[in-house]
C-alpha positions, 0 to 999 in steps of 0.5 A: 499500500505504502509503494503505490501511494509514494507512486502517486505522490512522485507523479503529481509532483512531477505533472506539477512541475511541467505545468505552467500557470498564469500571471496576471503580471505579465502584460498581454501580448498583441497580435496583428497580420501583415498584410492584412487579416483578409487575404485571397488562396494561395496567398502568404501572411505574417502573424506578428506576436509582441511584448514589451516583456524581453527573453521570453517564448512565444506560442501561437494557438488557433482556437485551442490548437498549439501551432508554433512556438518561437523564442523572441530576439534576446536583443530585442523586446519580445517579438515573434512572427509566425509564416503561413504560406499557400493559404486555403479555407482550411488556415481561416480561423481565429488565432491568438498568441501568448508567451512565458518566461524561459527556465522555471517556473513556467509562468504564461502570460495572458493570451492575446485579443482573437485575430480572426484570419480570412481567406477569401473565395468560398461564396458569391461576392457581394456589391459595394456602392456609395449613396454620395456620387463622386468626390466628397468634401472633407467633413462630410458623411459617406454611406457605403451599402454592402449588399450580398446575393440573394443565395445568403440564407446563412448567418453571417458578417459583412466587413468592409475593407481598404486597400492598404489597410491591415484588417477590415475597417468595419465589421457588422451584421447584416439587416437581411442581405445588405448592411450600411457602413458609415464613414463619419467626417471623413478626411483626405486620409479616407481617399483610397479604394474601398472593398467589402465581403461576407463570412460566416462566423463559425466554422469553417469561417468561409469568406466571400470573394471580394467585391469590386474596388469603389474609390472614393475622393475627398476633396479639401473642406470648404467653409460653409458660411451661416445665413447670419454671416453671409447677410452680415457680409451682404450688408457690409458690401451694400454700404460700401457699394453706397459710398463709392457711388456717393463718392463717384457722384459728388466728385461728378457734380463737381466738375460739372459745376466747374466746368460750367462756371468756366464756360459762363465766364468765358462766354461772358467775355466774348460777349463783352468783345463784341458789343464794343464799337468797330473803332474800339476793337483796335483799343486795347482792352485795359483790366479793372484792377492792375495792369496785366491782371487777367479777369477773376473768372479767368483766375479761378478756372485757369490757375496757370493763366495767373502764374504765366501773367506773373512771368511775363510781368516779371521779365518786362523792362521797366519804361517800356511804351507799347503801340498795337498797329491798326491791322485794318488800315495796312489791309486796305492798301494805299488807295484807301489811306489816300482818300482819308486822312490819317490820323494819329493813334498813339496806343499806351500801356499804364504800368501800376 
């Protein structure tokens, strides 16, 4: 009896020594797929398991099945890569990774979040279309509708994909055979080629062919003015135009008044010169105030007149007497001069 008890005790101790327990203090690793977690058949994918803890060994599991164990690099933070090549439908499923410290005690970490690896091509492809056509403006919302074929009766989920992304952008259940994906407050970075797939939520995790690509173009954001702001700007513009038109009207009125006044003054002077008797035409017209001063009307219309007159008076020599020739007498000839006796005309200019 005693030997049997010793044997059972030894078996339990040996089994306990090789077992690994979970240590809550170890951080949970992260698992990602590169280039994407949704791939086509016969493609290759790399699953990367990462942790900040060094000198650990990694384990990759599919469901509850242990697949691979990899030792991390000692010179860097804990990182392990698991390469899956020539994928087919059997490789689809839920993956997770964990790690444990080297040596005794064999304590393992919490498993990473589950990564769903989908291999497309087992179901007919859906269609993807946008409610908005053409380009969209940054800040707007965009709705993309993914619609599966009429033969889809099983419980499935829809996933929205973007070219270059490492996984689905959104995953959600359908309403019937279709679902709407909403991109809210889009930015320029949301531009790109989109597609969608639907897949089974349980084993064997079959996935459809991806839909045809749909390109989304996002333009820069344009400022939208509120009605109050637009009304304010319109009022400001109206006031500015009124001020400009008023200024132009006053300026035009001033010029019209000025040139009308000058024209009246010149016309008055012309009438006065023509109203004089014929014998006075040859007589010099003397200004009212001082010699050489132009009429006040001419001075007000042409400021240059006064300047020219002042220069002329400054250049005149003192004590000079001016005489004005009778042009009419010269044009009549000798015969007319003999008939009438010549009259002596002396013209002088008074100096102030």
